C-alpha positions in Angstrom: 47.0 44.3 75.9 48.4 43.5 79.3 50.4 45.9 81.5 53.8 44.5 80.4 53.2 45.8 76.9 52.2 49.2 78.3 55.4 49.3 80.3 57.4 48.7 77.2 55.7 51.5 75.4 56.3 53.8 78.4 60.0 52.8 78.6 60.4 53.3 74.8 58.7 56.7 74.9 60.9 57.9 77.7 64.1 56.6 76.0 63.3 58.3 72.7 62.4 61.5 74.4 65.7 61.6 76.3 67.5 61.2 73.0 65.5 63.1 70.3 63.7 65.7 72.4 66.4 66.5 74.8 69.4 65.9 72.5 68.1 67.3 69.2 64.8 69.1 69.2 65.5 71.4 72.2 69.2 71.9 71.6 68.7 75.0 69.5 67.3 76.9 72.5 70.9 77.0 73.9 72.6 78.3 70.7 72.0 82.0 71.0 72.6 82.5 74.7 75.8 80.4 74.6 77.0 82.3 71.5 76.3 85.6 73.1 78.2 84.8 76.3 81.2 83.2 74.6 81.3 85.9 72.0 81.2 83.6 69.0 78.9 82.9 66.1 75.7 80.7 66.4 77.1 78.5 63.6 80.1 77.6 65.8 77.8 76.7 68.7 75.4 74.8 66.3 78.4 72.6 65.4 77.7 70.9 68.8 74.5 69.5 67.2 76.3 68.2 64.2 78.9 66.5 66.4 76.1 65.0 68.6 74.2 63.7 65.6 77.2 62.1 63.9 78.4 60.3 67.1 74.8 59.2 67.8 74.6 57.5 64.4 78.1 56.1 64.4 77.9 54.6 67.9 74.4 53.3 66.9 76.2 50.6 64.9 77.5 49.1 68.1 74.3 49.4 70.1 72.7 46.0 69.1 75.8 44.1 70.3 75.8 46.2 73.6 72.1 45.5 74.1 72.5 41.7 73.6 75.5 41.6 75.9 74.4 43.9 78.8 70.6 43.7 78.4 68.2 46.6 78.3 68.3 47.8 81.9 72.1 47.9 82.2 72.5 49.6 78.7 70.0 52.3 79.5 71.4 52.8 83.0 74.9 53.2 81.7 73.7 55.6 79.0 71.7 57.6 81.5 74.4 58.0 84.0 76.9 59.1 81.3 74.4 61.4 79.7 73.3 63.1 82.9 77.0 63.5 84.0 77.9 65.1 80.7 74.9 67.4 80.7 75.8 68.5 84.2 79.3 69.2 83.1 78.3 71.4 80.1 77.6 74.4 82.4 81.2 74.4 83.6 82.5 75.1 80.1 84.1 78.4 79.3 84.9 77.8 75.6 83.6 75.7 72.7 86.3 73.0 72.5 85.3 71.2 75.7 81.6 71.6 74.6 82.5 69.9 71.3 84.1 67.0 73.2 81.2 66.7 75.7 78.6 66.7 72.9 80.6 63.8 71.3 80.2 61.9 74.5 76.6 63.0 74.7 75.9 61.5 71.3 77.5 58.2 72.3 75.5 58.1 75.5 72.2 59.0 73.8 72.7 56.2 71.2 72.1 53.7 74.0 68.5 55.1 74.4 68.1 56.2 70.8 66.1 55.0 67.7 68.1 51.8 67.3 67.5 50.6 70.9 63.9 51.6 71.0 62.9 50.1 67.6 64.8 46.9 68.4 62.9 46.5 71.7 59.5 47.3 70.0 60.2 44.8 67.2 60.9 42.1 69.8 57.9 42.9 71.9 55.3 43.6 69.1 54.8 41.3 66.2 51.4 42.9 65.4 50.6 46.6 64.9 54.3 47.3 65.1 54.1 50.5 63.0 51.2 51.9 65.1 53.1 51.2 68.4 56.3 52.7 66.9 54.4 55.8 65.8 52.8 56.3 69.2 56.2 55.9 70.9 58.0 58.3 68.5 55.4 61.1 68.6 56.0 61.7 72.3 59.4 63.3 71.4 57.5 66.0 69.5 54.9 66.5 72.2 57.5 66.7 74.9 59.6 69.2 72.8 56.5 71.4 72.4 55.7 71.3 76.1 59.3 71.9 77.4 60.3 74.5 74.8 58.7 77.4 76.7 59.7 76.0 80.1 63.4 75.8 79.1 63.3 79.2 77.4 61.9 80.7 80.6 64.6 79.1 82.7 67.3 80.3 80.3 65.9 83.8 80.3 65.5 84.0 84.1 68.5 82.0 85.3 70.9 81.5 82.4 71.7 78.7 80.0 73.8 76.9 82.6 70.8 76.3 84.8 68.9 75.2 81.7 71.4 72.3 81.3 70.9 71.3 84.9 67.2 71.2 84.4 67.7 69.1 81.2 69.8 66.6 83.2 67.0 66.1 85.7 64.5 65.6 82.9 66.7 63.0 81.2 67.0 61.0 84.4 63.2 61.0 84.9 62.5 60.1 81.3 64.7 57.0 81.5 63.4 55.8 84.9 60.7 53.5 83.3 63.3 51.6 81.3 65.6 51.3 84.3 63.1 50.4 87.0 60.1 48.7 85.4 60.3 44.9 85.2 60.8 44.6 81.4 63.7 43.4 79.1 64.9 43.7 75.6 63.0 40.5 74.6 59.8 39.3 76.2 61.1 35.8 76.4 63.7 37.0 78.9 61.0 37.5 81.5 58.6 34.7 80.5 56.3 36.7 78.2 55.3 36.3 74.5 55.5 39.0 71.9 52.2 40.8 71.2 50.4 39.3 68.2 52.9 36.4 68.0 50.3 34.3 66.2 50.2 36.8 63.3 54.0 36.9 62.9 55.7 35.5 59.8 59.4 35.7 60.5 61.8 35.2 57.6 63.3 31.8 58.1 64.8 29.2 55.9 64.1 25.5 56.0 66.6 24.9 58.8 64.9 27.5 61.1 67.7 30.0 60.8 67.4 33.6 59.6 67.9 34.3 56.0 71.3 35.6 55.1 71.6 39.3 54.6 72.2 40.1 50.9 73.8 43.3 49.7 71.2 44.6 47.2 68.3 45.1 49.6 70.7 46.6 52.1 71.8 49.2 49.5 68.2 49.9 48.6 67.2 50.5 52.2 70.3 52.7 52.7 69.2 54.7 49.6 65.7 54.9 50.8 66.7 56.3 54.2 69.2 58.7 52.7 66.6 60.1 50.4 63.8 60.6 53.0 66.3 61.9 55.5 67.6 64.4 53.0 64.1 65.8 52.6 63.8 66.5 56.3 66.6 69.2 55.9 64.2 71.4 53.9 62.0 72.7 56.7 65.0 74.6 58.0 64.9 76.6 54.8 61.2 77.4 54.8 61.6 80.9 56.0 64.3 81.6 53.5 62.2 80.1 50.7 59.3 82.4 51.7 61.7 85.4 51.6 63.0 84.4 48.2 59.4 84.6 46.9 58.8 88.0 48.5 56.5 86.4 51.1 58.7 86.9 54.2 55.6 87.4 56.5 54.5 83.8 55.6 57.8 82.2 56.6 56.9 81.9 60.3 53.5 80.5 59.5 55.0 77.9 57.1 57.4 76.7 59.7 54.7 76.5 62.4 52.4 74.5 60.1 55.2 72.2 59.2 56.0 71.4 62.8 52.3 70.8 63.8 52.0 68.4 60.9 55.3 66.8 61.9 53.9 65.8 65.3 50.4 64.7 64.1 51.7 62.8 61.1 53.8 60.4 63.2 50.6 59.1 64.9 48.6 59.2 61.7 51.3 57.1 59.9 50.8 54.3 62.4 47.0 54.4 62.0 47.3 54.4 58.2 49.9 51.6 58.3 47.7 49.4 60.4 44.9 49.9 57.9 46.7 49.5 54.6 50.2 48.4 55.4 53.5 50.1 56.0 54.5 50.3 52.3 51.3 52.0 51.2 51.5 54.5 54.1 55.1 55.3 53.1 54.1 55.8 49.5 51.3 58.1 50.5 53.6 60.3 52.6 56.2 60.3 49.8 53.4 61.5 47.4 52.7 64.3 49.8 56.3 65.3 49.9 56.4 65.3 46.1 53.3 67.4 45.9 54.6 69.7 48.6 57.8 70.4 46.6 55.8 71.6 43.6 53.4 73.7 45.7 56.5 75.5 47.2 57.9 75.8 43.7 54.7 77.1 41.9 52.5 78.8 44.5 52.5 82.5 44.4 50.5 83.2 47.6 50.9 82.4 51.3 48.1 79.8 51.3 49.7 77.6 48.7 53.1 78.0 50.4 51.6 77.0 53.7 50.0 74.0 52.2 53.4 73.0 50.7 55.0 73.4 54.0 52.3 71.2 55.6 53.0 68.4 53.1 56.7 68.8 53.8 55.9 68.1 57.5 55.0 64.6 56.5 58.7 63.9 55.8 59.6 63.5 59.5 57.7 60.3 59.8 59.7 58.6 57.0 63.3 58.4 58.4 62.0 57.2 61.8 58.8 55.1 61.6 58.7 54.2 58.0 62.4 53.4 57.6 62.4 51.2 60.7 59.2 49.4 59.7 60.3 48.8 56.2 63.7 47.5 57.3 61.8 45.0 59.5 59.6 43.9 56.6 62.5 43.5 54.2 65.0 41.7 56.6 62.8 40.3 59.4 63.0 40.7 63.1 66.2 38.6 63.6 68.3 40.6 61.1 66.8 44.0 62.0 69.5 44.8 64.6 72.2 44.0 62.1 70.9 46.2 59.3 69.0 49.1 60.8 72.0 50.8 62.5 73.6 51.1 59.0 70.3 52.4 57.6 70.1 55.0 60.4 73.7 56.1 59.7 72.9 56.8 56.1 70.0 59.0 57.2 72.1 61.0 59.6 74.7 61.7 56.9 71.9 62.8 54.6 70.4 65.2 57.2 73.8 66.7 57.9 74.5 67.2 54.2 71.1 68.3 53.2 71.0 71.6 55.0 74.3 72.7 53.6 73.7 71.5 50.0 70.4 73.3 49.8 72.1 76.5 50.9 74.9 76.1 48.4 72.4 75.4 45.6 70.7 78.7 46.5 74.0 80.6 46.6 75.0 79.2 43.2 71.6 79.7 41.4 70.2 82.6 43.3 66.9 80.8 43.9 65.4 77.6 45.4 64.1 76.2 42.1 66.8 73.6 41.6 66.7 72.7 45.3 63.0 72.1 45.3 63.3 70.0 42.1 65.9 67.9 43.9 63.5 67.5 46.8 60.9 66.1 44.4 63.6 63.8 42.9 64.5 62.5 46.3 60.9 61.5 46.9 60.9 59.6 43.6 64.2 57.9 44.6 62.8 56.9 47.9 59.7 55.5 46.3 61.6 53.4 43.8 64.1 52.2 46.4 61.3 51.0 48.7 59.4 49.3 45.9 62.5 47.4 44.8 63.6 46.4 48.3 60.1 45.0 49.0 60.0 43.2 45.6 63.3 41.6 46.4 62.1 40.5 49.8 59.0 38.9 48.3 61.0 36.9 45.8 63.3 35.6 48.5 60.5 34.6 50.9 58.7 32.9 48.1 61.5 30.4 47.7 
């Protein structure tokens, strides 16, 4: 693998970290200090995260067109300038309303460096071992989050949350420097290179050499797949509450820690497994783990079994990102990926936003998490069936 491919991975890793790590994973560190200073509830401050996620997904629908028009460097540069400017403006806020507006802009800017942009670039550059490369790129967001969490916490504690945002703005700029300054492009052909593993690629084409038309049924199936797997990722937020409902409050923190450790490791492992047995089988294996995890959380009476269930639930984070992107590519091909994946991503964002609240409402209505955990297992089955049918449909079409 020559240095151009390494540069692409470095650029993609920086982009995804500036979006997921800085925009999502570390956002919660600011909720409590902001709520305390503004004299409001944490839920009101956490609404900034919901606004960010929704705008990130909605604007992601436009990202493929922007990338093709402006190119990778100008798109990332525009997003970075806007994101850094907005992040530096947040410390000037004295109420929540301007914060809500700024996080909406933050979501739009982050979309230019988000999952849609990164996976499109990787799909153009890598026609072989794409799932492994994607998993390596995606896992950096978890590693950076783990590394920066204590740093940002210390800055907030010592200097306040406003200084914390200035630090985040600096990190965002540094993370996107590889994509802005390295000599790479959205497609390798733009700079006279060939995709890695081009000889192994089988792009879906018809007899005239054009991409196959996008049909509605496989789109619906992939939307359903990503909705289901994204819904499952809402459950880790309830792990401590699940432990408390089973009179195992002391195990709650352990369960969450185990889940997050597995989350980071599982992304890299997914790519390795996918390279060995294929993306579909890797996805099925992870879904089976989620299914088993639901029943361990439902039936276990001790902290060991509950921790094991939480660990299996940690596998879920690889599915809406790596598995969903890779399966979309397999079903629709490289050429149609940019047209379909933004819609698939939007379905996942809606599911994640709804999943947390629905799980809480189910508990409020029933007084326990039994029905919610049964729904978790059902979502794993729905995702499995959706992926199977989508791939079966793809195979029939390509056989014609």
